[in-house]
N, C-alpha and C positions, 0 to 999 in steps of 0.2 A: 504493500500500500504506500509506504513512505518512499520518497525519492531522494532523501538526504544522502549525500555522497558518503561512502564508507569511511574515508579519511576524516571528513568533517565530523562524522558521528563518533569516531574513536576519540577525536580531540574533545568533543563535548562531554563524553563519558569520563575522560580523565580529569577534566576541570571540575566536574561535580562529584567526583569520588569522595571527597572529604565530607560531603553532606551526610553520608551514611553514618559516620561516627559522630557527627556534630549533634548537639541538642537542638531540637526544634522548639520554638517558643509557645508550645501548647498544642492543642488538638489541630489536626490538619483538616481544613474544610474546603471543599470544591464547590463553587457556586457557578451554575451553568445557565446562561440565557437561552431564550428561544430564538430561532432564526433559520429553521429549515435546513437547507443544504449547507449553510454556513457552519453548521454544527460539526462538520469534519475537523474544523480547527480545534474544537474541544477534545476530540479524540487524540489529536496530536499533543495537546497539553498533557493529557493523562499518560500518553506514551512516554513522554520525557520523565514525568514523575515516577512511573513504574520502573523505568530503567535506572533511576537514581535510588531505587529502593524505598520510595516514599509512597505509601498507600493512604488514601484519605480515611479519616475517622468518620466523616460525615459528608454526604453529598446532597446538595439542594439543587433541584432543577425545575425548569419550566419548559414545556413544549419539547423541542428536540433535545433540550438540556435534560429533561426528565427521562427521555428515551436513552440517551447516553448514560445517564446516571444509573438507570435500571440495569443496563448491560454490565456496568462495573459492579454494582452492589449484588447483582444476581448471579455472580460467578465467583469461583475460587480465584485467588490472586494470580495463580499461574495460567488461568484460562481467560482472564479479563481482556487482555490485549487481542488475543485471537478472535474473541467474540465481537469485539468492536470492529476489527478488520472484516469479519464475515458480514456483519450488518451493513457496513458501508460499501462492501463489494456488491451486495444485493441491491443497493440503492442506485448503483451506477447506471446511467443512460448512455448506451453506446453511441458514438458519433453517427449522425445520419448522412453527413456529406464528407467528402474528402477534406481533411483538415488543411490541405495545401491549397485550398480554393483561393482564387484571386479576389474574393469578396470577403474581407475581414468581417467577422461577426455574423455571417450568413448562417453558418452551421449552428451557432448559438440560438439564433432566432428559430431555426427549424426544430431544435431540441426543445425550446420553450413551447412551441405550439404542439409538438408531439406530446409533451407532458400534460398540457392543458386538455388535449383531446383524449389521450389514452391513459393518463395516470402513470404510476410507477409500480411495476410488479413488486409485491412484497411490502408495499406502503399503502397506496390508495388506488381505487378504480372509479370510473365515472358512475354516477347515479342517473340513469337516463330519465327517470321520472321527475327529476329536479328541473328539467327543461320543458315540462308539460304546462308551464305557466306559473307565475309567482304566487298564485292563490291555490295551486293544486295541493290537496291535503296529504302531505307526505307522512305526517305523524311526527311528534316531538323527537323521537329517537332516531329518525331517519332524515331530518330536515337539513340537508347539506348537498352540495353539488357532487360530492364524492362519498364513497363508502370507504371506511378505514378497516374493514374486515381483514384485508391482506396484512395490515400492520399487526393486528392482534395475533394472527397466525405466526408471523415472524417473531414477535416478542415471546410467545409461548414456547417457540422452538429454541430461542437463544437465551432466555432469562429463567433462572430457577428461583421462583418466588419464595420457596422455603428458605433459601439462603438470604434473600432480601429481608425476610422477617426474623432472621437471627439478629438483625440490627448491628452487624459488624461488616461493613460500615453502616451507620445509620443513613436512611434514605428519606428525604422529604421532597414531595412534589407539589407544585402550586397549581390550583385550578380556580376558575371563576364561577361562583354559584349563579346560575342563570336567572333565577327568580329575584334575588336580592342584590345582585351586582357586588357581592362581597367576596374578597379573596379567602380561599380556604387552603390551608397547608395540611396535606395528608402525610403523617409522620410514622415511620416504622417503629419509633420508640413508644408511640401511643396506641398502636393497633396494627393488625395485619394489613399489608398492602397487596393488591392483586394487579393483574394486567389492566383492569378497568381504571384504576387510579392513574396509571401512566397514560393510558389512552385519553382520559379526561383532560389531563394536563396539556395534551397536544391537539385537542379538538378545536382547531381555529375556525371560527365561522367567517363567512358563509360556506367556505369550502368543505369543512367537515362537520358532521352532526354532533350535537352534545352527547355526552356519555352519562348514563344514569348510575348513581352510586347511592345505595340506601334510600332509593325512591326519589332522589333529587337529581336534577340535570346539572352538568358542569361543562363549561367551555374552557378553552385554552387560557391558562393563567396569565399569559403574556398580554392579554387585552387589558388587564388591570395592573400587573406588576411584572414586567419582563425581566427584571434583574432582582431575584428574590434574596438579596443580601440581608434584608430586614429580618429574615427568619433567624439569622445568627445573632444580630444585635438585640433582638427581643427574646432570645431564648432564656429559659429559666430552669436551672441556674445558669448564669453566664460562665464561660470558661475562657482562660487564656487561649488564643487561637491564632493560627497562621491560615489566612483565608486567601485562596487563589480564586479571584473573581474574574471569570472569563467572559469577555464582552464580544459580541458578534456585530454590533451596529455602532458606527462611528458617531460619537456625540458631537463632534466638531468637524466642520467641513467648509468648503468654499461656497461662495454664492453661486447658485445655479443660473445658467444663462440660456438653457434650452429646456424644452418640456421633458426630454429624457432625464436631464440633470435634476429637474424639479421632482420628478417621480422618485428618483433614486434618493435624493436628499430627504424627501418627505418620509420615506420608510426609515431612514437612519434616525431622524428626529423622533418619529413615532415610537420606535421600539428601543431606543437607547435608555428610556425610562428615567431621565433626569438623574443619572447616577452621580454626577459630580456634586450637585446640590444635596443629594441624599447623604453622601459620605460626609460632606461638610457639616450637616446637621448632627450626624452621629458623632463626629469629632467634638463638636461643642457639648453634646449631651454627656459623653463619656468623660470629658475634661471636668465638667461640673461634678460628676460622680466621684472622681478622684479628689477634687477640692473638698467635697463633703467628708471623705475619708480622712484627709489631713486635718481638717478642722476638728473632727471628732476625736482624733488622737491627742489633741491639745486640751481636751476637757478633763477635769478631774474625774477619777473613777466613780465617785459618788454621783456626779452629774450624769455619767453615761449609763448608770443603773436606773435612772428615771424612765418610766415607760414612755413618756412623751418624747424624751430625747432619743430613746432606742428606735422609736417610730421614724423620727427624722433621719437617724443614722442609717436606716435601712435603704434610703435612697442612694447611698454611696455604693461604690463598686470598685474593687481593686484590680479587676481584670484588664489585660491589655490585648488588643486585637491588631495584628499586623495584616493589612490588606494589600495583597500583591495583585495589581490590576494588569490584565493581559487583554490585548485588543487584536482581533482578526484584521489582517491587511485588506486593502482594496486591490483587487486584481485588475490587470489591464482590460479595458473595455467593459468594466463592470457596470451593470445597469440595475434598474429596480427589480429585475427578474432574478437577481443573484440568489435569493433564498430558495429558488427551485432549479438552481444550476447544479444538477446531479451528474454533470459530465465527469468522466474519469480524471481529466486534467484539473477541473475545478476542485474536486474532492482531494486529489493528491496535493495540489498547491496549498490548500488551506491546512491540511493535515501537517504537511512539512513545516509550514509557518508556525503552527502551534507548538510543534516539537522544538524548533529552533528558538523561539521566543522564551519558552519555559526553561530550556537548557541554559540559556544565557542568564536568566534570573537566578536559577539554582547555583550557577557558578559564582554569581556575585553575592548571594545570600544577604540581601540588604537588611534583614531582620536581626542580624548580629551587630551589636554595638551598644552605645549608650544613647538613651532617649530621654526627653523631658519627662520627669516623673509624673507630671500632670496629664500627659498624653495617653488617653485610653484607646484611641484608634490612630494607628500610624499607617499612612498610605505610601505605597512604593509603586512607582511606575517605571517600566522598562522603556527608556527613551527611544530605542530603535523603532519599536512598533507603535509608540505613542506620538510620533512626530506630527501627525495630523490632528492629534487630540490633546495638545498641550493646554493645561488649564490656565 
């Protein structure tokens, strides 16, 4: 699957070898956005972590992120990478036209229309009745332009949900409750997860129908929160964490000058989920929690025993969370159809980028060092892949 050159890979492995014996600053959390075909970048991120001997303690995903997360959590460590490769191999759409064609982008357009018309074997297939008219009674469980029954079959074949429910690693998937517009996180720590929970997290309307769980319908969690980092910050109890937040949509870009650029930028803005402002708010909140801890430590013990003071002290928190932010690259001639670009070249390029970016971060290990004692959330960005998303 990966096209990283052998010499380059050996160099990357040698530079991150020291990570194996080094202490990580808490539980390892992998946070995976939704983004369709862009999710092969996430597989590359895990590939690098796996080769460095780092397995996540907790994986949180939405949409394609939930699918990748289930493939990791639902397999033994020695099988996880091969199952990811198998899944993405099944997703590949073979080129329709000779790639040497004199018309750049022509093959990509043909592949796009082929996917729209025919779906992707192992993922989704057209629902002909959806074209019988927008008032045709499809039923709440089938109201979508495509059926995702092929994806359910694929996941049942590749994911062992008995392993998922061992909660090692813990798996959390986000979905949007259709009736109330509320985000719901299904967590293997709190109850058993099934293929339906993963399917619900990826049920993006109007393409895919909602999925029913415990009598209620759920859509893709990305329509409410495509970057589910909040699940870590709001966890109870909080723990010191090393969070690899894997982003597929570029939060910062140039001004669009064509309609194609408008459509592409619109998707990036829509699904990047205001992550920069969200992280900034969490940094402020966790700083205040650390301030509360330090102020409480200055109180006499007799004051700290007062029930009212203990209640106020409970708002403090000593944990520190290192957030490593990784961003999928923009490929040449990338358009707003990039999230259904399941071409072998697109999958391979994004996978390799995820591997390379993560390997570079592991070699640098930015979480090692001295930090402001009041900083509860420390953000690390790898400048190579963040060049278009500088804050």
